[in-house]
N, C-alpha and C positions, 0 to 999 in steps of 0.2 A: 316450111313446118309440116310437123310431121302429127297428124290427127291423133295416131292412134296411143292408148297409154302405156307404159312401161310399167314392169313390175313395182317399183318402187314410188312411182306416183298411186297407183291403186291402192299402196300401204299407206302413201298419208291422205290420200282421199277419205280412208275409213280411218285413221289416225283424227282427222279433222272430224269427221261426222262424227267423231264418237265424244270427240272433247266437246263441241259445240253443239251438238242434241241434251248433252247433260247441263251446259250454260244455258242454251236455250230452255230448258224447261225449268233450273233459277230464276230464267227472267218471267216466267209464268207466275213465280212465286214474286216477284216485286211489283209484278203488275199489281197484282191484288192487293197489297199493300199501298199503292201506289192510289190505286182506285179509293179506299177508305182514307187515307191525306188527300187529297183532291175534293173530297165531300162532293159535293153537288154537280159537280164535273166528274165526277168519276167514273163515269161510262168514256171517257175520251182519254184515257191511262193509257189503252194499248195503243192509241196512234204517239201519246210519247215516247213508248217502247217501240212503234214497228221497226226502227229501222235495227234496232238489238239482233233482231231473231232473221234475218236477212245477209250479217256479216260476214257467214264462210262461204257464200257467191263468191264477191268479189276477190277476196282473201286467194279461194282455190285459185283461180283465177290467174290472180297475180302472181304465184307460184308458179304453176303447171303450163300456162300461157297454151291450153289447148280448148276448142270448143268442144263445149256442153258439160266442163268441166264443174263448172257452177252449180248447174242444175244437179251433176252428183251430188255434189258434197252438201245442197241445201236437201234433197233426198233422203241421202244417208242422215242425215243429223236426225228428220223429222224420223226417221223407223226407228233410231235411238229412244227419240221420246215419246212413241207413241208403243213398242214393242216393249222395252226393258224401264222405262221409265212413269207408266202408265199416263201419258197426259189426258187430261180432260176432254180435248176437243177429237180424239180419237183417229180414223180410219182417216176422213176427212183433210185433216191436217199434211197431208201425204200430196194432195192436190195443190194446196195452198203450198208448200215447200215445191213443186213445180213451177207453178207461177211465179214465187219468189225469185229464184233461181233465172228463169228465163228472165224476169224484167232486169235483175241485176246484170245479165250476161249482155245485152242489146246494147249498150255504149261499147264491150269489147267486140262487139260483132261488127258495129260499125267502124273500125280500124284494121277491120281484119285480125284481132289479133297480134297488133304489132307495136301498138301504143299504149303506155302505162304510166303515164304522167300524173298531178294533179287532177288536171281537167277532166280526164276520161274517169276518175275515179268521185269523181264530184257530178260528171254524166250520168254513171251509176247508180248514185244514190237516188239524181235524180228521176228514173227512167223507173228504178226500183219503188220509188216514193209515188210516183201517179200510176204506175200498174197496179200496183199491190193498192192501192186504195179503190181504185175502179172495180177491182176484184173484190173487194172486201163489201166496197158498198153495197154492190149487187145479192153478194154469198148473205150480209149480214141485215137487208134492208135497208140500209142508211138512209135510202135518196126519200126528202121530203122530210126530213128529220132534223129537229133544230139540232145546231153546232156543227152541219156539212161543214161550211168554209173551214171552220177551227181546224176539224177532223183532217180536210184536208191538207192544211197550212202542217200541222202538227207533223203529218203523217212523213209529206214532202222533206220537213227541215231533219227528222228524226233518224229517214235512211240516207241523207247528204251525210249528214256527222257520224250519227252510230255503225249505218253500212259503208258507205264510198271512204272518208275519210278515215274511220277506224280501220278499215280494212288495209288500205295505203300505211299506216302509221305500224299496225302489226306484223305487217308482210315486212317491211324495212327493219324493225326491230330485230325479228329473226332471222333473218338474213344475216345481219352484222354477226348474230351468234354463232355462227358457222354450218349450223344446224340443216338450212337449206342448200349447202355447197353443190350438192349432185342435182339440182332443180335448175328449171330456165330462170327464175329470177335471177339466178347468182350468175350463170353462166350466160346469157344475154345481157349481161350489165354494160350498157352502154349509156355515155349522157344523152336523156333527151332531150331535143330541141326545143330549145324557149317556146311558149306554149303549146307543146306538146300534150 
């Protein structure tokens, strides 16, 4: 496996970063609406949507299949959010993006970037859920607060579904269109062993 990124891969990461930077900003707007809709539990609305802010990392890894691209894609999306869309989080979003990308990449690293079956995407969602929860628990001071266990459960489930599972479904759908024919997701197509 070549770790160096080709020009077409860099362009793809830039496009993913731009698209998901905008989508992440849109999810912030959805988060605000969900906070209101959830009433007294509105504070945990961000945990319900946690995985939505991480989906570009496993998607980029699925398409490009090289170390570090999950982190790069998350950082590019964060830069779009902060610089061009004026995210209210500001510059600290870059650190959060690094944590999100790295935590989603753990499962792929464990397979040495060789497996891309459903179990790896679920594991990516689990690692993203647990590790970003730990980061946010410290950063946002959740430790000792009410609903800590609920926050953890919602974050992990959200990351499995909205990050891991969604990235696999999105990657497969994009590959079927033919727009990714020049990328590893299509070139490396071999049947996954059962349970991979």
